Backbone as a chain_set.jsonl record, in Angstrom:
{"seq": "MLLAALLGVVGRAEADQPLLRRVAAGDSRALRTLYDHHAAAALAVAFRILRAKSEAEDVVQEAFVEVWRRAASFDPRRGSASSFVLAVCRSRALDRLRSRGSAERAVAASAREEPEPSPLPIESAVQRQDRERVQRALAALPAEQRGAIELSYFAGLTQREIAERTGDPLGTVKTRVRLALEKLAALLDDEKRNALP", "coords": {"N": [[26.127, -9.183, 11.31], [23.931, -8.414, 9.715], [24.594, -9.541, 7.198], [24.723, -12.283, 7.858], [22.085, -12.717, 8.67], [20.708, -12.145, 6.318], [21.724, -14.128, 4.67], [20.438, -16.252, 5.759], [17.907, -16.207, 4.634], [18.242, -16.877, 2.035], [17.483, -19.083, -0.6], [14.912, -19.678, 0.133], [13.168, -18.348, -1.412], [11.288, -19.223, -3.403], [9.723, -20.918, -1.832], [8.564, -19.189, -0.049], [6.83, -17.579, -1.492], [4.26, -18.851, -1.868], [3.496, -18.678, 0.8], [3.063, -15.928, 1.172], [0.849, -15.619, -0.477], [-0.987, -17.118, 0.962], [-1.065, -15.591, 3.293], [-2.22, -13.294, 2.256], [-4.724, -14.297, 1.878], [-5.636, -14.376, 4.405], [-4.501, -16.14, 6.247], [-3.264, -16.665, 9.275], [-1.379, -18.39, 10.348], [0.383, -18.757, 8.247], [1.496, -16.226, 8.147], [2.876, -16.253, 10.55], [4.786, -18.239, 10.0], [6.137, -16.998, 7.902], [7.13, -14.844, 9.33], [8.843, -16.234, 11.082], [10.727, -17.073, 9.217], [11.84, -14.666, 8.278], [12.201, -12.711, 10.262], [14.655, -12.345, 11.635], [16.397, -11.31, 9.654], [14.949, -9.032, 8.975], [15.028, -7.654, 11.408], [17.767, -7.176, 11.543], [18.101, -5.427, 9.374], [16.47, -3.272, 10.197], [17.752, -2.584, 12.598], [20.251, -1.82, 11.655], [19.651, 0.562, 10.398], [18.364, 2.1, 12.398], [19.878, 1.831, 14.759], [19.125, 1.196, 17.326], [18.06, -1.211, 19.426], [15.493, -1.726, 20.654], [13.794, -0.002, 19.252], [14.165, -1.02, 16.69], [13.05, -3.57, 17.003], [10.377, -2.856, 17.452], [9.805, -1.731, 14.954], [10.042, -3.969, 13.295], [7.824, -5.447, 14.143], [5.775, -3.664, 13.355], [6.263, -3.711, 10.625], [5.597, -6.357, 9.914], [2.901, -6.316, 10.452], [2.136, -4.581, 8.457], [2.896, -6.132, 6.247], [0.999, -8.137, 6.505], [-1.316, -6.648, 5.888], [-0.705, -5.791, 3.296], [-0.132, -8.003, 1.756], [-1.57, -9.008, -0.407], [-0.827, -7.352, -2.458], [1.616, -8.217, -3.238], [3.809, -9.064, -5.8], [5.299, -11.556, -7.454], [6.806, -11.197, -9.717], [8.073, -8.825, -9.439], [9.943, -9.162, -7.529], [11.423, -11.176, -4.887], [9.762, -12.93, -2.175], [11.134, -12.482, 0.182], [12.501, -10.09, -0.433], [10.328, -8.392, -0.641], [9.306, -8.408, 2.017], [11.551, -7.416, 3.402], [11.842, -4.939, 2.174], [9.52, -3.644, 3.012], [10.063, -3.563, 5.752], [12.421, -2.025, 5.783], [11.414, 0.368, 4.79], [9.598, 1.071, 6.848], [11.452, 1.403, 8.919], [12.96, 3.576, 7.985], [10.927, 5.478, 7.933], [10.485, 5.693, 10.673], [12.926, 6.718, 11.462], [12.867, 9.19, 10.154], [10.739, 10.289, 11.537], [11.894, 10.837, 13.92], [13.082, 13.108, 13.32], [15.545, 13.278, 12.063], [17.178, 13.74, 9.491], [19.812, 13.699, 8.745], [20.823, 11.413, 10.001], [19.423, 9.489, 8.591], [20.521, 9.697, 6.046], [23.145, 8.954, 6.66], [22.73, 6.327, 7.587], [21.781, 5.171, 5.289], [24.048, 5.356, 3.704], [25.68, 3.561, 5.013], [24.656, 1.114, 4.406], [25.097, -2.131, 3.136], [26.08, -2.945, -0.19], [23.848, -4.447, -2.562], [24.237, -7.866, -3.498], [25.589, -8.822, -6.678], [23.27, -9.838, -9.139], [22.648, -13.152, -10.415], [23.314, -14.045, -13.853], [20.939, -15.112, -15.083], [19.017, -14.198, -13.328], [19.266, -11.49, -13.771], [18.252, -11.247, -16.372], [15.599, -12.063, -15.974], [14.799, -10.138, -14.126], [15.041, -7.87, -15.756], [13.054, -8.396, -17.667], [10.84, -8.352, -15.981], [10.937, -5.672, -15.132], [10.451, -4.394, -17.579], [7.817, -5.263, -18.074], [6.46, -4.058, -15.955], [6.979, -1.383, -16.54], [5.586, -1.115, -18.973], [2.98, -1.534, -18.044], [2.748, 0.629, -16.256], [2.906, 2.743, -18.086], [0.455, 2.526, -19.274], [-1.332, 3.554, -17.499], [-3.541, 6.239, -16.43], [-2.303, 9.627, -16.479], [-2.344, 11.05, -13.965], [-2.635, 9.017, -12.071], [-0.397, 7.443, -12.641], [1.619, 9.267, -12.002], [1.192, 9.564, -9.223], [1.794, 6.97, -8.318], [4.476, 6.752, -9.117], [5.658, 8.775, -7.564], [5.129, 7.718, -5.046], [6.21, 5.026, -4.971], [8.668, 5.1, -6.344], [9.934, 7.496, -5.729], [9.654, 7.412, -3.057], [7.893, 8.819, -1.428], [5.466, 9.63, 1.096], [1.861, 9.338, 1.126], [0.788, 11.677, 2.125], [2.948, 13.443, 1.76], [3.007, 13.425, -1.022], [0.572, 14.67, -1.576], [1.129, 17.215, -0.527], [3.208, 17.979, -2.232], [2.012, 17.952, -4.786], [-0.212, 19.505, -4.442], [-2.722, 18.496, -4.366], [-5.743, 17.261, -2.769], [-5.445, 15.112, 0.115], [-7.16, 12.866, 0.181], [-7.73, 12.556, -2.547], [-5.221, 11.854, -3.537], [-4.86, 9.406, -2.198], [-6.942, 7.93, -3.349], [-6.12, 7.916, -6.038], [-3.724, 6.44, -5.87], [-4.702, 3.98, -4.913], [-6.483, 3.219, -7.017], [-4.646, 3.131, -9.107], [-2.95, 1.035, -8.279], [-4.774, -1.081, -8.346], [-5.394, -1.106, -11.103], [-2.842, -1.591, -12.147], [-2.36, -4.159, -11.122], [-4.369, -5.584, -12.487], [-3.602, -5.128, -15.165], [-1.047, -6.302, -15.213], [-1.739, -8.885, -14.559], [-3.351, -9.568, -16.79], [-1.385, -9.43, -18.784], [0.279, -11.492, -17.965], [-1.435, -13.698, -18.262], [-1.835, -13.584, -21.029], [0.709, -14.144, -21.896], [1.099, -16.771, -21.325], [1.36, -20.048, -22.759]], "CA": [[24.773, -9.579, 11.684], [23.049, -8.245, 8.564], [24.928, -10.529, 6.179], [24.309, -13.603, 8.339], [20.615, -12.785, 8.65], [20.26, -12.206, 4.927], [22.061, -15.445, 4.152], [19.439, -17.183, 6.283], [16.696, -16.224, 3.816], [18.567, -17.357, 0.698], [16.995, -20.424, -0.875], [13.507, -19.833, 0.486], [12.389, -17.408, -2.231], [10.119, -19.88, -3.998], [8.887, -21.484, -0.772], [7.85, -18.126, 0.66], [5.795, -16.964, -2.322], [2.937, -19.362, -1.479], [3.166, -18.164, 2.128], [2.479, -14.595, 1.017], [-0.514, -15.786, -1.014], [-1.826, -17.563, 2.076], [-1.237, -14.434, 4.168], [-3.197, -12.432, 1.579], [-6.034, -14.928, 2.054], [-6.022, -14.278, 5.813], [-3.962, -17.263, 7.014], [-2.338, -16.13, 10.275], [-0.273, -19.338, 10.523], [1.343, -18.468, 7.189], [2.212, -15.024, 8.567], [3.811, -16.676, 11.598], [5.887, -18.933, 9.334], [6.875, -15.959, 7.187], [7.847, -14.128, 10.382], [9.941, -17.086, 11.52], [11.737, -17.106, 8.161], [12.426, -13.373, 7.917], [12.304, -11.758, 11.371], [16.062, -12.046, 11.955], [16.919, -10.411, 8.621], [14.229, -7.76, 9.114], [15.582, -6.986, 12.591], [19.108, -6.695, 11.183], [17.925, -4.258, 8.514], [15.946, -2.182, 11.031], [18.787, -2.165, 13.547], [21.311, -1.131, 10.902], [19.174, 1.918, 10.116], [17.968, 2.837, 13.608], [20.913, 1.728, 15.788], [18.51, 1.037, 18.644], [17.426, -2.522, 19.364], [14.069, -1.699, 20.99], [13.092, 0.614, 18.118], [14.22, -1.968, 15.576], [12.058, -4.614, 17.283], [9.058, -2.248, 17.186], [9.662, -1.567, 13.507], [9.796, -5.294, 12.718], [6.421, -5.766, 14.418], [4.974, -2.822, 12.469], [6.464, -4.169, 9.251], [4.827, -7.576, 9.659], [1.491, -5.916, 10.383], [1.952, -4.046, 7.107], [2.95, -7.281, 5.326], [-0.333, -8.75, 6.621], [-2.275, -5.817, 5.156], [-0.326, -5.577, 1.894], [0.3, -9.256, 1.122], [-2.253, -9.178, -1.691], [-0.155, -6.546, -3.475], [2.894, -8.851, -3.591], [3.905, -9.56, -7.171], [6.588, -12.255, -7.529], [7.578, -10.736, -10.87], [8.821, -7.62, -9.044], [10.975, -9.543, -6.575], [11.122, -12.337, -4.056], [9.006, -12.683, -0.942], [12.049, -11.891, 1.176], [12.755, -8.686, -0.766], [9.091, -7.684, -0.303], [9.264, -8.254, 3.474], [12.651, -6.551, 3.827], [11.562, -3.58, 1.69], [8.527, -3.082, 3.938], [10.756, -3.286, 7.01], [13.327, -0.894, 5.55], [10.577, 1.558, 4.663], [9.118, 1.419, 8.191], [12.595, 1.892, 9.699], [13.265, 4.924, 7.509], [9.85, 6.341, 8.434], [10.746, 5.914, 12.101], [14.082, 7.603, 11.534], [12.39, 10.524, 9.775], [9.878, 10.824, 12.59], [12.79, 11.351, 14.95], [13.552, 14.41, 12.859], [16.975, 13.191, 11.825], [17.486, 13.475, 8.087], [21.249, 13.392, 8.664], [21.025, 10.003, 10.35], [18.879, 8.672, 7.499], [21.533, 9.692, 4.986], [24.27, 8.161, 7.144], [22.325, 4.921, 7.605], [21.704, 4.751, 3.896], [25.419, 5.211, 3.221], [26.291, 2.392, 5.659], [24.071, -0.131, 3.923], [25.938, -2.921, 2.251], [25.488, -3.038, -1.523], [23.221, -5.718, -2.9], [25.12, -8.69, -4.32], [25.232, -8.832, -8.096], [22.402, -10.969, -9.443], [23.119, -14.107, -11.402], [22.88, -13.61, -15.193], [19.544, -15.46, -15.353], [18.208, -13.284, -12.529], [19.278, -10.193, -14.442], [17.322, -11.316, -17.505], [14.249, -12.111, -15.418], [14.522, -8.819, -13.56], [14.849, -6.944, -16.871], [11.72, -8.671, -18.214], [9.872, -7.847, -14.998], [10.955, -4.215, -15.197], [9.782, -3.987, -18.825], [6.371, -5.485, -17.897], [5.956, -3.02, -15.054], [7.024, -0.107, -17.274], [4.457, -1.1, -19.922], [1.746, -1.358, -17.263], [2.734, 2.011, -15.776], [2.632, 3.632, -19.219], [-0.957, 2.402, -19.628], [-2.145, 4.237, -16.489], [-3.761, 7.676, -16.616], [-1.148, 10.402, -16.025], [-2.412, 11.386, -12.544], [-2.402, 7.803, -11.297], [1.002, 7.068, -12.843], [2.42, 10.203, -11.214], [1.06, 9.233, -7.797], [2.544, 5.721, -8.086], [5.906, 7.035, -9.243], [6.09, 9.522, -6.372], [5.028, 6.848, -3.883], [7.076, 3.857, -4.976], [10.0, 5.332, -6.868], [10.528, 8.619, -5.004], [9.574, 7.072, -1.641], [7.101, 9.787, -0.674], [4.212, 9.17, 1.685], [0.723, 9.937, 0.441], [0.687, 13.058, 2.617], [3.988, 14.21, 1.065], [2.571, 13.577, -2.412], [-0.474, 15.696, -1.571], [1.791, 18.508, -0.33], [3.998, 18.309, -3.417], [1.161, 18.184, -5.96], [-1.285, 20.442, -4.119], [-4.001, 17.783, -4.412], [-6.208, 16.806, -1.452], [-4.93, 13.799, 0.522], [-8.114, 11.845, -0.261], [-7.548, 12.366, -3.987], [-3.977, 11.106, -3.703], [-5.115, 8.03, -1.761], [-7.775, 7.284, -4.366], [-5.297, 7.689, -7.23], [-2.799, 5.342, -5.604], [-5.48, 2.738, -4.849], [-6.936, 2.88, -8.369], [-3.47, 2.776, -9.906], [-2.514, -0.311, -7.888], [-5.759, -2.032, -8.872], [-5.208, -1.194, -12.55], [-1.569, -2.268, -12.398], [-2.548, -5.59, -10.866], [-5.155, -6.139, -13.588], [-2.788, -5.096, -16.39], [0.013, -7.305, -15.108], [-2.417, -10.178, -14.611], [-3.691, -9.801, -18.193], [-0.149, -9.687, -19.536], [0.741, -12.824, -17.588], [-2.321, -14.665, -18.919], [-1.58, -13.552, -22.47], [2.043, -14.689, -22.151], [1.079, -18.227, -21.145], [1.057, -20.76, -24.011]], "C": [[23.84, -9.512, 10.475], [23.316, -9.316, 7.524], [24.477, -11.92, 6.6], [22.795, -13.758, 8.294], [20.097, -12.907, 7.229], [20.581, -13.547, 4.297], [21.053, -16.495, 4.62], [18.179, -17.246, 5.445], [16.953, -16.725, 2.404], [18.047, -18.783, 0.535], [15.536, -20.634, -0.529], [12.605, -19.005, -0.414], [11.133, -18.067, -2.794], [9.179, -20.424, -2.934], [8.048, -20.414, -0.093], [6.787, -17.437, -0.185], [4.409, -17.522, -2.004], [2.519, -18.884, -0.086], [2.518, -16.789, 2.022], [1.074, -14.682, 0.431], [-1.465, -16.236, 0.092], [-2.076, -16.426, 3.059], [-2.286, -13.508, 3.567], [-4.611, -12.982, 1.739], [-6.466, -14.943, 3.523], [-5.507, -15.398, 6.699], [-2.899, -16.755, 7.996], [-1.17, -17.085, 10.545], [0.803, -19.107, 9.469], [2.157, -17.22, 7.542], [3.248, -15.393, 9.628], [5.027, -17.376, 10.978], [6.763, -17.939, 8.584], [7.714, -15.146, 8.182], [9.054, -14.95, 10.844], [11.08, -17.092, 10.506], [12.503, -15.785, 8.037], [12.627, -12.392, 9.071], [13.752, -11.383, 11.672], [16.649, -11.072, 10.934], [16.254, -9.044, 8.722], [14.764, -6.973, 10.302], [16.969, -6.426, 12.292], [19.021, -5.433, 10.326], [17.468, -3.062, 9.355], [17.005, -1.673, 12.001], [19.89, -1.39, 12.851], [20.92, 0.324, 10.626], [18.986, 2.715, 11.394], [19.028, 2.859, 14.704], [20.349, 1.667, 17.201], [17.672, -0.243, 18.602], [15.921, -2.465, 19.634], [13.257, -1.066, 19.856], [13.06, -0.33, 16.936], [13.197, -3.082, 15.775], [10.642, -4.099, 17.028], [8.796, -2.153, 15.692], [9.377, -2.909, 12.839], [8.344, -5.701, 12.944], [5.499, -4.962, 13.497], [5.067, -3.313, 11.027], [5.642, -5.426, 8.961], [3.325, -7.323, 9.696], [1.204, -5.366, 8.983], [2.01, -5.157, 6.061], [1.593, -7.985, 5.337], [-1.348, -7.983, 5.78], [-1.976, -5.752, 3.66], [0.04, -6.851, 1.153], [-0.347, -9.458, -0.243], [-1.581, -8.38, -2.798], [1.191, -7.142, -3.886], [2.82, -9.406, -5.003], [5.263, -10.233, -7.316], [7.422, -11.839, -8.733], [8.417, -9.511, -10.528], [9.935, -7.942, -8.052], [10.527, -10.723, -5.744], [10.293, -11.921, -2.843], [9.906, -12.03, 0.101], [12.331, -10.434, 0.851], [11.527, -7.834, -0.458], [9.055, -7.385, 1.196], [10.342, -7.271, 3.93], [12.452, -5.116, 3.341], [10.535, -2.898, 2.591], [9.205, -2.694, 5.241], [11.68, -2.079, 6.862], [12.53, 0.406, 5.481], [10.069, 2.015, 6.025], [10.258, 1.999, 9.028], [12.965, 3.316, 9.276], [12.186, 5.914, 7.944], [10.081, 6.679, 9.901], [11.902, 6.891, 12.271], [13.686, 9.035, 11.185], [11.55, 11.131, 10.89], [10.695, 11.325, 13.776], [13.327, 12.723, 14.56], [15.028, 14.418, 12.545], [17.272, 12.797, 10.387], [18.96, 13.112, 7.923], [21.509, 11.932, 8.991], [20.486, 9.083, 9.262], [19.887, 8.579, 6.362], [22.709, 8.813, 5.404], [23.933, 6.677, 7.152], [22.267, 4.371, 6.196], [23.101, 4.504, 3.334], [26.097, 3.972, 3.815], [25.762, 1.073, 5.13], [25.037, -0.834, 2.986], [25.275, -3.001, 0.888], [24.89, -4.422, -1.751], [24.203, -6.553, -3.719], [24.64, -8.666, -5.769], [24.352, -10.041, -8.381], [23.071, -11.911, -10.439], [22.63, -13.661, -12.77], [21.417, -13.94, -15.49], [18.612, -14.559, -14.556], [18.148, -11.917, -13.19], [18.286, -10.174, -15.596], [15.879, -11.303, -17.017], [13.872, -10.748, -14.846], [14.28, -7.789, -14.662], [13.462, -7.136, -17.49], [10.64, -8.142, -17.276], [9.778, -6.331, -15.069], [10.22, -3.721, -16.45], [8.27, -4.171, -18.718], [5.764, -4.395, -17.031], [5.942, -1.673, -15.771], [5.879, -0.01, -18.279], [3.14, -0.869, -19.19], [1.642, 0.069, -16.743], [2.371, 2.984, -16.895], [1.155, 3.607, -19.606], [-1.877, 3.111, -18.618], [-2.417, 5.681, -16.895], [-2.621, 8.459, -15.943], [-1.175, 10.685, -14.519], [-2.116, 10.17, -11.675], [-0.945, 7.366, -11.415], [1.9, 7.98, -12.001], [2.376, 9.888, -9.728], [1.854, 7.975, -7.452], [4.042, 5.991, -8.134], [6.426, 7.802, -8.028], [6.096, 8.632, -5.132], [6.113, 5.773, -3.877], [8.496, 4.132, -5.446], [10.69, 6.504, -6.179], [10.449, 8.403, -3.494], [8.778, 8.047, -0.794], [5.875, 9.121, -0.054], [3.064, 9.832, 0.924], [0.52, 11.389, 0.885], [1.72, 13.946, 1.914], [3.629, 14.432, -0.404], [1.525, 14.683, -2.509], [0.146, 17.088, -1.408], [2.54, 18.933, -1.585], [3.114, 18.684, -4.601], [0.079, 19.222, -5.712], [-2.664, 19.815, -4.191], [-4.43, 17.4, -2.998], [-5.685, 15.397, -1.155], [-5.855, 12.674, 0.062], [-7.979, 11.541, -1.748], [-6.296, 11.545, -4.255], [-4.189, 9.642, -3.317], [-5.931, 7.273, -2.798], [-6.956, 6.979, -5.612], [-4.351, 6.515, -7.038], [-3.552, 4.012, -5.588], [-5.925, 2.297, -6.237], [-5.768, 2.445, -9.249], [-2.99, 1.372, -9.571], [-3.477, -1.372, -8.41], [-5.579, -2.22, -10.374], [-3.902, -1.899, -12.897], [-1.701, -3.775, -12.198], [-3.306, -6.247, -12.009], [-4.338, -6.191, -14.868], [-1.702, -6.165, -16.36], [-0.559, -8.713, -15.138], [-2.787, -10.536, -16.047], [-2.476, -10.149, -19.011], [0.377, -11.091, -19.228], [-0.103, -13.907, -18.263], [-2.061, -14.739, -20.409], [-0.233, -14.151, -22.815], [2.071, -16.205, -22.036], [0.693, -18.905, -22.456], [-0.302, -21.402, -23.977]], "O": [[23.056, -10.43, 10.234], [22.382, -9.937, 7.017], [23.911, -12.659, 5.794], [22.286, -14.815, 7.921], [19.169, -13.669, 6.957], [19.81, -14.055, 3.484], [20.844, -17.506, 3.95], [17.442, -18.229, 5.522], [16.012, -16.975, 1.652], [18.168, -19.595, 1.452], [14.972, -21.674, -0.867], [11.393, -18.964, -0.2], [10.036, -17.522, -2.67], [7.962, -20.394, -3.114], [6.948, -20.692, 0.385], [5.915, -16.767, 0.369], [3.461, -16.747, -1.88], [1.331, -18.706, 0.18], [1.532, -16.514, 2.705], [0.2, -13.9, 0.804], [-2.611, -15.791, 0.152], [-3.174, -16.306, 3.601], [-3.145, -12.994, 4.283], [-5.581, -12.223, 1.737], [-7.534, -15.459, 3.851], [-6.023, -15.594, 7.8], [-1.774, -16.451, 7.598], [-0.089, -16.64, 10.929], [1.993, -19.243, 9.752], [3.357, -17.159, 7.273], [4.372, -14.893, 9.6], [6.162, -17.131, 11.387], [7.99, -18.029, 8.627], [8.864, -14.806, 7.905], [10.156, -14.419, 10.981], [12.253, -17.113, 10.879], [13.693, -15.792, 7.722], [13.188, -11.319, 8.853], [14.042, -10.216, 11.937], [17.324, -10.114, 11.31], [16.914, -8.016, 8.572], [14.935, -5.757, 10.215], [17.307, -5.329, 12.736], [19.779, -4.485, 10.529], [18.02, -1.968, 9.234], [17.138, -0.465, 12.201], [20.406, -0.413, 13.394], [21.775, 1.21, 10.623], [19.397, 3.872, 11.474], [19.077, 3.8, 15.496], [21.022, 2.044, 18.16], [16.706, -0.345, 17.846], [15.148, -3.094, 18.911], [12.164, -1.534, 19.535], [12.042, -0.436, 16.251], [12.543, -3.496, 14.817], [9.809, -4.806, 16.461], [7.699, -2.456, 15.222], [8.563, -2.983, 11.918], [7.701, -6.238, 12.042], [4.555, -5.51, 12.927], [4.073, -3.329, 10.3], [5.056, -5.549, 7.886], [2.559, -8.034, 9.045], [0.158, -5.65, 8.399], [1.254, -5.129, 5.089], [1.096, -8.386, 4.284], [-2.141, -8.579, 5.051], [-2.896, -5.668, 2.847], [0.49, -6.778, 0.01], [0.274, -10.025, -1.142], [-1.751, -8.706, -3.973], [1.84, -6.622, -4.793], [1.885, -10.125, -5.354], [6.286, -9.549, -7.302], [8.625, -12.1, -8.768], [9.366, -9.19, -11.243], [10.777, -7.09, -7.766], [9.403, -11.208, -5.875], [10.147, -10.738, -2.534], [9.477, -11.126, 0.818], [12.397, -9.609, 1.762], [11.664, -6.678, -0.058], [8.805, -6.249, 1.601], [10.075, -6.394, 4.751], [12.851, -4.175, 4.026], [10.665, -1.713, 2.899], [8.95, -1.616, 5.778], [11.709, -1.209, 7.732], [12.932, 1.42, 6.051], [10.101, 3.207, 6.331], [10.062, 2.968, 9.761], [13.249, 4.163, 10.124], [12.491, 7.056, 8.285], [9.893, 7.822, 10.318], [11.858, 7.779, 13.122], [14.118, 9.981, 11.843], [11.632, 12.329, 11.16], [10.219, 12.155, 14.55], [13.949, 13.412, 15.369], [15.702, 15.431, 12.73], [17.584, 11.639, 10.108], [19.313, 12.308, 7.059], [22.322, 11.283, 8.335], [21.038, 8.007, 9.035], [20.083, 7.511, 5.783], [23.213, 8.023, 4.607], [24.762, 5.853, 6.765], [22.661, 3.232, 5.947], [23.312, 3.556, 2.578], [26.989, 3.396, 3.192], [26.354, 0.023, 5.377], [25.7, -0.209, 2.158], [24.053, -3.112, 0.798], [25.361, -5.423, -1.211], [24.929, -6.006, -4.55], [23.451, -8.512, -6.047], [24.646, -11.145, -7.923], [23.948, -11.509, -11.204], [21.621, -12.961, -12.853], [20.719, -13.123, -16.092], [17.54, -14.193, -15.038], [17.107, -11.259, -13.175], [17.56, -9.197, -15.777], [15.035, -10.611, -17.585], [12.761, -10.263, -15.058], [13.411, -6.929, -14.523], [12.776, -6.162, -17.801], [9.651, -7.558, -17.719], [8.683, -5.767, -15.068], [9.461, -2.753, -16.391], [7.512, -3.336, -19.212], [4.691, -3.872, -17.331], [4.992, -0.904, -15.623], [5.269, 1.049, -18.427], [2.289, -0.108, -19.65], [0.564, 0.663, -16.783], [1.619, 3.934, -16.679], [0.655, 4.562, -20.201], [-3.075, 3.249, -18.867], [-1.623, 6.285, -17.617], [-2.048, 8.001, -14.954], [-0.142, 10.574, -13.858], [-1.427, 10.279, -10.661], [-0.326, 6.97, -10.427], [2.838, 7.507, -11.359], [3.401, 9.94, -9.048], [2.512, 7.919, -6.412], [4.79, 5.508, -7.284], [7.51, 7.51, -7.523], [6.962, 8.77, -4.269], [6.846, 5.626, -2.898], [9.434, 3.472, -4.998], [11.915, 6.506, -6.056], [11.095, 9.121, -2.731], [8.959, 8.104, 0.423], [5.321, 8.172, -0.609], [3.28, 10.778, 0.166], [0.118, 12.231, 0.082], [1.408, 15.068, 1.518], [3.911, 15.491, -0.965], [1.578, 15.526, -3.405], [-0.268, 18.033, -2.079], [2.514, 20.104, -1.962], [3.423, 19.621, -5.338], [-0.49, 19.764, -6.66], [-3.67, 20.516, -4.09], [-3.584, 17.232, -2.12], [-5.507, 14.589, -2.067], [-5.381, 11.636, -0.401], [-8.102, 10.387, -2.16], [-6.303, 10.648, -5.097], [-3.746, 8.741, -4.03], [-5.647, 6.112, -3.093], [-7.083, 5.897, -6.184], [-4.19, 5.689, -7.936], [-3.098, 3.032, -6.177], [-5.765, 1.131, -6.598], [-5.888, 1.508, -10.038], [-2.657, 0.6, -10.469], [-3.052, -2.435, -8.863], [-5.607, -3.346, -10.871], [-3.853, -2.706, -13.825], [-1.214, -4.564, -13.008], [-2.941, -7.334, -12.457], [-4.375, -7.192, -15.584], [-1.464, -6.85, -17.356], [0.061, -9.629, -15.678], [-2.569, -11.667, -16.482], [-2.517, -11.058, -19.84], [0.86, -11.79, -20.119], [0.424, -14.898, -18.768], [-2.063, -15.823, -20.992], [-0.049, -14.627, -23.936], [2.96, -16.856, -22.584], [-0.177, -18.423, -23.181], [-0.709, -22.038, -24.95]]}, "num_chains": 1, "name": "protein.A"}
């Protein structure tokens, strides 16, 4: 089911990037189209983690609400529109699994996930360039903001978990993450403009 659903999104990567830009601009029809393109794959991912169809369906709905809210943060240099949508869905599913209080099931679900197919050589080069751009932008952030982003996006911690780990107030963590994302967007935008001939 997962492989078939994921194969259904192959080939739409470029077509879906403009959809995410339209979603970021508040176009609900674009969100519906994006949902039509990716709901089956998102449901497969959520079901694979949760093993409960009704919960997986709830998670997909929550994920698309989050895609609606976070569409402006989509950066095509970090991945495709489908990977953005599926990452949001996977994150929501794992959050749901954690909320059930089952760390063991989260580990087991993670172990059952099929490995990502190897990227084509050109994709590897593009991904490497993207990673280097993001690393340069991250290095330009103030230490507190960089730390908050790294804990959030690379360690997978929630903002509340970051606050508990660092001992900082939750509001401070939220502000650091927001400011860091704004600065990253500006830095990556500047780099993109400077790279254009």
